[in-house]
A tleap script that builds the chain and sets N, CA, C and O, in Angstrom:
source leaprc.protein.ff14SB
mol = sequence {
  NMET ASN ALA ILE THR TYR ILE PHE LEU ALA
  THR LEU PHE TYR THR ALA GLN PRO GLU VAL
  LYS GLU ASN LEU TYR SER TRP GLN LEU THR
  PHE ASN SER TYR GLU LYS CYS GLU GLN PHE
  TYR ASP ARG TYR GLY ALA ASN LEU LEU ASN
  GLY VAL LEU ASP HIE GLY THR LYS LYS TYR
  GLY LYS SER LEU ASP VAL GLU TYR LEU SER
  CYS ALA MET VAL GLU ILE ASP THR ARG LEU
  THR GLN GLU GLN GLN HIE PRO LYS VAL ILE
  GLY GLN LYS VAL MET TYR SER ILE CASN
}
set mol.1.N position { 0.781 -1.146 -0.153 }
set mol.1.CA position { -0.018 0.051 0.011 }
set mol.1.C position { 0.852 1.267 -0.043 }
set mol.1.O position { 1.889 1.281 0.621 }
set mol.2.N position { 0.511 2.284 -0.778 }
set mol.2.CA position { 1.186 3.601 -0.788 }
set mol.2.C position { 0.644 4.525 -0.067 }
set mol.2.O position { -0.573 4.519 0.116 }
set mol.3.N position { 1.502 5.539 0.501 }
set mol.3.CA position { 1.153 6.670 1.287 }
set mol.3.C position { 1.609 7.841 0.755 }
set mol.3.O position { 2.442 7.622 -0.124 }
set mol.4.N position { 1.389 8.994 0.941 }
set mol.4.CA position { 1.849 10.251 0.779 }
set mol.4.C position { 2.450 10.967 2.171 }
set mol.4.O position { 1.750 11.083 3.177 }
set mol.5.N position { 3.624 11.361 2.109 }
set mol.5.CA position { 4.042 12.053 3.424 }
set mol.5.C position { 5.098 13.070 2.941 }
set mol.5.O position { 5.548 13.011 1.797 }
set mol.6.N position { 5.502 14.047 3.874 }
set mol.6.CA position { 6.363 15.071 3.618 }
set mol.6.C position { 7.602 14.821 4.729 }
set mol.6.O position { 7.422 14.662 5.936 }
set mol.7.N position { 8.792 14.824 4.098 }
set mol.7.CA position { 10.075 14.647 4.606 }
set mol.7.C position { 11.070 15.495 4.213 }
set mol.7.O position { 10.893 16.076 3.143 }
set mol.8.N position { 12.273 15.746 4.943 }
set mol.8.CA position { 13.157 16.565 4.399 }
set mol.8.C position { 14.138 15.598 3.470 }
set mol.8.O position { 14.377 14.430 3.776 }
set mol.9.N position { 14.533 16.086 2.594 }
set mol.9.CA position { 15.560 15.279 1.679 }
set mol.9.C position { 16.775 16.327 1.804 }
set mol.9.O position { 16.663 17.552 1.759 }
set mol.10.N position { 17.861 15.648 1.956 }
set mol.10.CA position { 19.196 16.544 1.938 }
set mol.10.C position { 20.201 15.715 0.899 }
set mol.10.O position { 20.480 14.517 0.916 }
set mol.11.N position { 20.625 16.701 0.041 }
set mol.11.CA position { 21.670 16.044 -1.027 }
set mol.11.C position { 23.090 16.866 -0.549 }
set mol.11.O position { 23.328 18.074 -0.547 }
set mol.12.N position { 23.994 15.614 -0.116 }
set mol.12.CA position { 25.177 16.044 0.559 }
set mol.12.C position { 26.270 15.794 -0.864 }
set mol.12.O position { 25.997 15.107 -1.848 }
set mol.13.N position { 27.391 16.473 -0.651 }
set mol.13.CA position { 28.586 16.337 -1.618 }
set mol.13.C position { 29.648 16.006 -0.629 }
set mol.13.O position { 29.510 16.381 0.535 }
set mol.14.N position { 30.785 15.275 -1.034 }
set mol.14.CA position { 32.116 14.810 -0.540 }
set mol.14.C position { 33.009 16.178 -0.753 }
set mol.14.O position { 33.210 16.487 -1.927 }
set mol.15.N position { 33.476 16.893 0.110 }
set mol.15.CA position { 34.037 18.015 -0.050 }
set mol.15.C position { 35.426 17.838 -0.920 }
set mol.15.O position { 35.802 18.706 -1.708 }
set mol.16.N position { 36.069 16.737 -0.708 }
set mol.16.CA position { 37.040 16.382 -1.629 }
set mol.16.C position { 36.948 15.919 -2.816 }
set mol.16.O position { 37.918 15.838 -3.569 }
set mol.17.N position { 35.564 15.499 -3.175 }
set mol.17.CA position { 34.976 15.212 -4.447 }
set mol.17.C position { 33.742 15.747 -4.439 }
set mol.17.O position { 32.842 15.084 -3.925 }
set mol.18.N position { 33.472 16.948 -4.960 }
set mol.18.CA position { 32.060 17.534 -5.087 }
set mol.18.C position { 31.054 16.880 -6.161 }
set mol.18.O position { 29.833 17.037 -6.147 }
set mol.19.N position { 31.793 16.110 -7.106 }
set mol.19.CA position { 30.782 15.483 -7.972 }
set mol.19.C position { 30.016 14.513 -7.446 }
set mol.19.O position { 28.938 14.223 -7.964 }
set mol.20.N position { 30.512 13.859 -6.286 }
set mol.20.CA position { 29.903 12.571 -5.733 }
set mol.20.C position { 29.096 13.137 -4.597 }
set mol.20.O position { 29.446 13.956 -3.747 }
set mol.21.N position { 27.682 12.391 -4.800 }
set mol.21.CA position { 26.715 12.834 -4.021 }
set mol.21.C position { 25.829 11.897 -3.155 }
set mol.21.O position { 25.525 10.807 -3.640 }
set mol.22.N position { 25.464 12.172 -2.124 }
set mol.22.CA position { 24.700 11.016 -1.397 }
set mol.22.C position { 23.267 11.798 -1.016 }
set mol.22.O position { 23.241 13.016 -0.838 }
set mol.23.N position { 22.373 11.160 -0.939 }
set mol.23.CA position { 21.019 11.625 -0.471 }
set mol.23.C position { 20.587 10.945 1.055 }
set mol.23.O position { 20.735 9.771 1.393 }
set mol.24.N position { 20.094 11.898 1.737 }
set mol.24.CA position { 19.626 11.542 3.167 }
set mol.24.C position { 18.076 12.022 3.304 }
set mol.24.O position { 17.674 13.124 2.932 }
set mol.25.N position { 17.311 11.059 3.872 }
set mol.25.CA position { 15.803 11.117 3.948 }
set mol.25.C position { 15.695 11.189 5.404 }
set mol.25.O position { 16.427 10.527 6.140 }
set mol.26.N position { 14.713 12.055 5.864 }
set mol.26.CA position { 14.375 12.310 7.396 }
set mol.26.C position { 13.280 11.448 7.655 }
set mol.26.O position { 12.189 11.968 7.885 }
set mol.27.N position { 13.415 9.998 7.655 }
set mol.27.CA position { 12.322 9.197 7.974 }
set mol.27.C position { 11.835 9.256 9.598 }
set mol.27.O position { 10.820 8.701 10.018 }
set mol.28.N position { 12.803 10.068 10.440 }
set mol.28.CA position { 12.023 10.319 11.782 }
set mol.28.C position { 11.324 11.403 11.904 }
set mol.28.O position { 10.605 11.553 12.892 }
set mol.29.N position { 11.419 12.440 10.828 }
set mol.29.CA position { 10.547 13.555 10.767 }
set mol.29.C position { 9.719 13.729 9.728 }
set mol.29.O position { 10.182 14.168 8.675 }
set mol.30.N position { 8.400 13.425 9.841 }
set mol.30.CA position { 7.619 13.300 8.799 }
set mol.30.C position { 6.434 14.557 9.258 }
set mol.30.O position { 6.172 14.982 10.383 }
set mol.31.N position { 5.987 14.858 8.216 }
set mol.31.CA position { 4.796 16.000 8.154 }
set mol.31.C position { 3.733 15.672 7.267 }
set mol.31.O position { 3.819 14.859 6.347 }
set mol.32.N position { 2.490 16.489 7.649 }
set mol.32.CA position { 1.525 16.083 6.998 }
set mol.32.C position { 1.249 17.348 5.750 }
set mol.32.O position { 0.192 17.251 5.127 }
set mol.33.N position { 1.944 18.205 5.494 }
set mol.33.CA position { 2.053 19.340 4.653 }
set mol.33.C position { 3.355 19.844 4.220 }
set mol.33.O position { 4.380 19.344 4.684 }
set mol.34.N position { 3.395 20.754 3.401 }
set mol.34.CA position { 4.556 21.557 2.827 }
set mol.34.C position { 4.731 22.529 3.905 }
set mol.34.O position { 5.849 22.820 4.329 }
set mol.35.N position { 3.427 23.142 4.450 }
set mol.35.CA position { 3.466 24.108 5.348 }
set mol.35.C position { 4.123 23.759 6.822 }
set mol.35.O position { 4.900 24.524 7.394 }
set mol.36.N position { 3.667 22.413 7.377 }
set mol.36.CA position { 4.319 22.032 8.621 }
set mol.36.C position { 5.992 21.794 8.420 }
set mol.36.O position { 6.762 22.036 9.350 }
set mol.37.N position { 6.376 21.390 7.361 }
set mol.37.CA position { 7.676 21.184 6.901 }
set mol.37.C position { 8.224 22.543 7.084 }
set mol.37.O position { 9.031 22.794 7.980 }
set mol.38.N position { 7.843 23.321 6.338 }
set mol.38.CA position { 8.669 24.686 6.388 }
set mol.38.C position { 8.632 25.373 7.678 }
set mol.38.O position { 9.647 25.976 8.025 }
set mol.39.N position { 7.604 25.366 8.436 }
set mol.39.CA position { 7.688 25.861 9.724 }
set mol.39.C position { 8.638 25.306 10.603 }
set mol.39.O position { 9.265 26.005 11.398 }
set mol.40.N position { 8.785 24.028 10.500 }
set mol.40.CA position { 9.835 23.309 11.293 }
set mol.40.C position { 11.131 23.623 11.043 }
set mol.40.O position { 12.013 23.684 11.899 }
set mol.41.N position { 11.297 23.885 9.524 }
set mol.41.CA position { 12.763 24.385 8.905 }
set mol.41.C position { 12.944 25.790 9.462 }
set mol.41.O position { 14.017 26.166 9.934 }
set mol.42.N position { 11.774 26.607 9.385 }
set mol.42.CA position { 12.107 27.963 9.843 }
set mol.42.C position { 12.490 27.965 11.324 }
set mol.42.O position { 13.329 28.806 11.645 }
set mol.43.N position { 12.072 27.261 12.161 }
set mol.43.CA position { 12.162 27.109 13.603 }
set mol.43.C position { 13.657 26.642 13.866 }
set mol.43.O position { 14.469 27.223 14.586 }
set mol.44.N position { 13.864 25.451 13.125 }
set mol.44.CA position { 14.996 24.689 13.473 }
set mol.44.C position { 16.258 24.606 12.550 }
set mol.44.O position { 17.213 23.890 12.853 }
set mol.45.N position { 16.224 25.402 11.356 }
set mol.45.CA position { 16.867 25.259 10.294 }
set mol.45.C position { 18.477 25.008 10.639 }
set mol.45.O position { 19.176 24.096 10.200 }
set mol.46.N position { 18.837 25.993 11.478 }
set mol.46.CA position { 20.504 26.000 11.478 }
set mol.46.C position { 20.840 24.460 12.351 }
set mol.46.O position { 21.834 23.762 12.146 }
set mol.47.N position { 19.995 24.230 13.121 }
set mol.47.CA position { 20.328 22.987 14.106 }
set mol.47.C position { 20.023 21.702 12.948 }
set mol.47.O position { 20.859 20.805 12.838 }
set mol.48.N position { 18.974 21.699 12.246 }
set mol.48.CA position { 18.986 20.711 11.157 }
set mol.48.C position { 19.855 20.438 10.144 }
set mol.48.O position { 20.072 19.302 9.723 }
set mol.49.N position { 20.553 21.816 9.581 }
set mol.49.CA position { 21.662 21.620 8.887 }
set mol.49.C position { 22.960 20.742 9.661 }
set mol.49.O position { 23.570 19.751 9.259 }
set mol.50.N position { 23.101 21.491 10.862 }
set mol.50.CA position { 24.115 21.051 11.337 }
set mol.50.C position { 23.891 19.348 11.893 }
set mol.50.O position { 24.879 18.615 11.925 }
set mol.51.N position { 22.909 18.971 12.194 }
set mol.51.CA position { 22.766 17.526 12.353 }
set mol.51.C position { 22.794 16.733 10.962 }
set mol.51.O position { 23.205 15.573 10.975 }
set mol.52.N position { 22.413 17.258 9.881 }
set mol.52.CA position { 22.514 16.562 8.635 }
set mol.52.C position { 23.983 16.375 8.405 }
set mol.52.O position { 24.369 15.258 8.062 }
set mol.53.N position { 24.814 17.319 8.552 }
set mol.53.CA position { 26.190 17.348 8.396 }
set mol.53.C position { 27.011 16.218 9.247 }
set mol.53.O position { 27.858 15.471 8.758 }
set mol.54.N position { 26.614 16.236 10.559 }
set mol.54.CA position { 26.941 15.402 11.537 }
set mol.54.C position { 26.646 13.865 11.154 }
set mol.54.O position { 27.483 12.964 11.097 }
set mol.55.N position { 25.158 13.766 10.888 }
set mol.55.CA position { 24.675 12.279 10.477 }
set mol.55.C position { 25.585 12.012 9.140 }
set mol.55.O position { 26.154 10.921 9.163 }
set mol.56.N position { 25.773 12.648 8.223 }
set mol.56.CA position { 26.455 12.274 7.006 }
set mol.56.C position { 27.741 12.017 7.161 }
set mol.56.O position { 28.219 11.122 6.465 }
set mol.57.N position { 28.564 12.709 8.067 }
set mol.57.CA position { 29.854 12.484 8.289 }
set mol.57.C position { 30.017 11.085 8.821 }
set mol.57.O position { 30.738 10.212 8.336 }
set mol.58.N position { 29.142 10.978 10.032 }
set mol.58.CA position { 29.309 9.673 10.664 }
set mol.58.C position { 28.936 8.509 9.878 }
set mol.58.O position { 29.534 7.459 10.114 }
set mol.59.N position { 27.957 8.537 8.900 }
set mol.59.CA position { 27.412 7.428 8.031 }
set mol.59.C position { 28.486 7.105 7.004 }
set mol.59.O position { 28.844 5.963 6.715 }
set mol.60.N position { 29.007 8.341 6.433 }
set mol.60.CA position { 29.963 7.985 5.102 }
set mol.60.C position { 31.551 8.123 5.599 }
set mol.60.O position { 32.507 7.819 4.885 }
set mol.61.N position { 31.629 8.536 6.685 }
set mol.61.CA position { 33.178 8.496 7.249 }
set mol.61.C position { 34.021 9.589 6.574 }
set mol.61.O position { 35.236 9.507 6.750 }
set mol.62.N position { 33.554 10.593 5.831 }
set mol.62.CA position { 34.275 11.414 5.178 }
set mol.62.C position { 33.583 12.847 5.315 }
set mol.62.O position { 32.406 12.987 5.648 }
set mol.63.N position { 34.458 13.893 5.017 }
set mol.63.CA position { 34.009 15.404 5.053 }
set mol.63.C position { 33.053 15.614 3.910 }
set mol.63.O position { 33.310 15.362 2.733 }
set mol.64.N position { 31.818 16.148 4.420 }
set mol.64.CA position { 30.713 16.444 3.511 }
set mol.64.C position { 30.049 17.770 3.809 }
set mol.64.O position { 29.994 18.251 4.940 }
set mol.65.N position { 29.524 18.356 2.667 }
set mol.65.CA position { 28.834 19.793 2.995 }
set mol.65.C position { 27.352 19.431 2.164 }
set mol.65.O position { 27.212 18.573 1.293 }
set mol.66.N position { 26.335 20.330 2.698 }
set mol.66.CA position { 25.081 20.222 2.100 }
set mol.66.C position { 25.031 21.021 0.799 }
set mol.66.O position { 25.438 22.177 0.680 }
set mol.67.N position { 24.483 20.270 -0.165 }
set mol.67.CA position { 24.425 20.931 -1.614 }
set mol.67.C position { 22.853 21.787 -1.196 }
set mol.67.O position { 22.658 22.997 -1.081 }
set mol.68.N position { 21.921 20.675 -1.042 }
set mol.68.CA position { 20.628 21.349 -0.660 }
set mol.68.C position { 19.646 20.680 0.157 }
set mol.68.O position { 19.615 19.450 0.191 }
set mol.69.N position { 18.828 21.401 0.829 }
set mol.69.CA position { 17.909 20.515 1.619 }
set mol.69.C position { 16.507 21.037 1.298 }
set mol.69.O position { 16.273 22.245 1.259 }
set mol.70.N position { 15.641 20.166 1.086 }
set mol.70.CA position { 14.213 20.553 0.844 }
set mol.70.C position { 13.179 19.802 1.779 }
set mol.70.O position { 13.357 18.778 2.439 }
set mol.71.N position { 11.937 20.669 1.643 }
set mol.71.CA position { 10.819 19.733 2.049 }
set mol.71.C position { 10.227 18.979 0.839 }
set mol.71.O position { 9.806 19.596 -0.139 }
set mol.72.N position { 10.203 17.658 0.922 }
set mol.72.CA position { 9.710 16.882 0.063 }
set mol.72.C position { 8.546 16.045 -0.002 }
set mol.72.O position { 8.506 15.215 0.906 }
set mol.73.N position { 7.634 16.023 -0.772 }
set mol.73.CA position { 6.240 15.165 -0.924 }
set mol.73.C position { 7.043 13.848 -1.494 }
set mol.73.O position { 7.886 13.753 -2.386 }
set mol.74.N position { 6.498 12.954 -0.699 }
set mol.74.CA position { 7.011 11.717 -1.241 }
set mol.74.C position { 5.765 10.727 -1.110 }
set mol.74.O position { 4.726 10.923 -0.481 }
set mol.75.N position { 6.117 9.664 -1.831 }
set mol.75.CA position { 5.197 8.548 -2.070 }
set mol.75.C position { 6.081 7.067 -1.521 }
set mol.75.O position { 7.036 6.579 -2.126 }
set mol.76.N position { 5.592 6.632 -0.474 }
set mol.76.CA position { 6.186 5.337 0.065 }
set mol.76.C position { 5.229 4.092 -0.011 }
set mol.76.O position { 3.999 4.063 -0.048 }
set mol.77.N position { 6.042 3.191 -0.024 }
set mol.77.CA position { 5.521 1.784 0.064 }
set mol.77.C position { 5.290 1.344 1.667 }
set mol.77.O position { 6.329 1.067 2.266 }
set mol.78.N position { 4.201 1.263 2.326 }
set mol.78.CA position { 4.231 0.974 3.587 }
set mol.78.C position { 4.291 -0.292 3.885 }
set mol.78.O position { 4.154 -0.632 5.060 }
set mol.79.N position { 4.496 -1.191 2.922 }
set mol.79.CA position { 4.677 -2.539 3.246 }
set mol.79.C position { 6.299 -2.624 3.462 }
set mol.79.O position { 6.732 -3.513 4.195 }
set mol.80.N position { 7.028 -1.885 2.951 }
set mol.80.CA position { 8.670 -1.952 3.253 }
set mol.80.C position { 9.073 -1.213 4.245 }
set mol.80.O position { 8.405 -0.249 4.620 }
set mol.81.N position { 10.326 -1.588 4.862 }
set mol.81.CA position { 10.919 -0.674 5.858 }
set mol.81.C position { 11.490 0.358 4.954 }
set mol.81.O position { 11.523 0.391 3.724 }
set mol.82.N position { 12.026 1.373 6.037 }
set mol.82.CA position { 12.787 2.627 5.576 }
set mol.82.C position { 14.052 2.176 4.901 }
set mol.82.O position { 14.383 2.770 3.875 }
set mol.83.N position { 14.856 1.118 5.392 }
set mol.83.CA position { 16.105 0.724 4.709 }
set mol.83.C position { 15.784 0.173 3.333 }
set mol.83.O position { 16.561 0.381 2.401 }
set mol.84.N position { 14.744 -0.475 3.183 }
set mol.84.CA position { 14.231 -1.083 1.928 }
set mol.84.C position { 13.876 -0.342 0.598 }
set mol.84.O position { 13.647 -0.919 -0.466 }
set mol.85.N position { 13.860 0.953 0.787 }
set mol.85.CA position { 13.134 1.848 -0.152 }
set mol.85.C position { 13.608 3.116 -0.041 }
set mol.85.O position { 13.836 3.589 1.073 }
set mol.86.N position { 13.822 3.847 -1.226 }
set mol.86.CA position { 13.890 5.293 -1.400 }
set mol.86.C position { 12.581 5.693 -2.054 }
set mol.86.O position { 11.971 5.217 -3.011 }
set mol.87.N position { 12.299 6.878 -1.114 }
set mol.87.CA position { 10.891 7.061 -1.644 }
set mol.87.C position { 10.722 7.937 -2.879 }
set mol.87.O position { 11.566 8.765 -3.220 }
set mol.88.N position { 9.620 7.714 -3.509 }
set mol.88.CA position { 9.332 8.278 -5.013 }
set mol.88.C position { 9.026 9.967 -4.574 }
set mol.88.O position { 8.031 10.325 -3.944 }
set mol.89.N position { 10.012 10.793 -5.014 }
set mol.89.CA position { 9.718 12.215 -4.654 }
set mol.89.C position { 8.811 12.625 -5.688 }
set mol.89.O position { 9.110 12.449 -6.870 }
set mol.90.N position { 7.667 13.186 -5.325 }
set mol.90.CA position { 6.657 13.664 -6.215 }
set mol.90.C position { 6.766 15.240 -6.407 }
set mol.90.O position { 6.463 15.739 -7.490 }
set mol.91.N position { 7.196 16.001 -5.359 }
set mol.91.CA position { 7.453 17.382 -5.510 }
set mol.91.C position { 8.486 17.834 -4.296 }
set mol.91.O position { 8.814 17.076 -3.384 }
set mol.92.N position { 8.900 19.075 -4.429 }
set mol.92.CA position { 9.888 19.582 -3.413 }
set mol.92.C position { 10.007 21.106 -3.470 }
set mol.92.O position { 10.022 21.778 -4.501 }
set mol.93.N position { 10.088 21.548 -2.232 }
set mol.93.CA position { 10.649 23.098 -2.042 }
set mol.93.C position { 11.850 23.122 -0.972 }
set mol.93.O position { 12.017 22.643 0.150 }
set mol.94.N position { 12.577 23.878 -1.822 }
set mol.94.CA position { 13.883 23.993 -1.506 }
set mol.94.C position { 14.036 25.008 -0.187 }
set mol.94.O position { 13.618 26.162 -0.275 }
set mol.95.N position { 14.538 24.612 0.806 }
set mol.95.CA position { 14.759 25.291 2.032 }
set mol.95.C position { 16.088 25.951 2.147 }
set mol.95.O position { 16.235 27.068 2.643 }
set mol.96.N position { 17.287 25.037 1.552 }
set mol.96.CA position { 18.412 25.675 1.792 }
set mol.96.C position { 19.028 25.123 0.421 }
set mol.96.O position { 18.739 24.056 -0.122 }
set mol.97.N position { 20.040 26.190 -0.063 }
set mol.97.CA position { 20.844 25.937 -1.182 }
set mol.97.C position { 21.947 26.406 -1.341 }
set mol.97.O position { 21.962 27.637 -1.377 }
set mol.98.N position { 23.275 25.702 -1.497 }
set mol.98.CA position { 24.590 26.138 -1.182 }
set mol.98.C position { 24.911 27.411 -2.300 }
set mol.98.O position { 25.631 28.402 -2.174 }
set mol.99.N position { 24.057 26.945 -3.447 }
set mol.99.CA position { 24.332 28.254 -4.622 }
set mol.99.C position { 23.286 29.467 -4.220 }
set mol.99.O position { 23.265 30.507 -4.878 }
savepdb mol mol.pdb
quit
């Protein structure tokens, strides 16, 4: 069964190899609308970006930077675990971009 939810989607890049990218999904933070996601970012954006960098560095073991972070509307298959899937991104609103 498929469901729609809103999450943060972050694209990170390796500082030593900027062309190599990794995506992180905020499975622990879900929202029922873009508005709620944006409100959360407006309130906690700096902490969120620092947390994404921290998590990315621990997960991938190298120095990373955030290319962009967005509130993303995604379709997920509720029969699969989070580790088994990458959500289908239906739309997104960029909250932060390095450019």
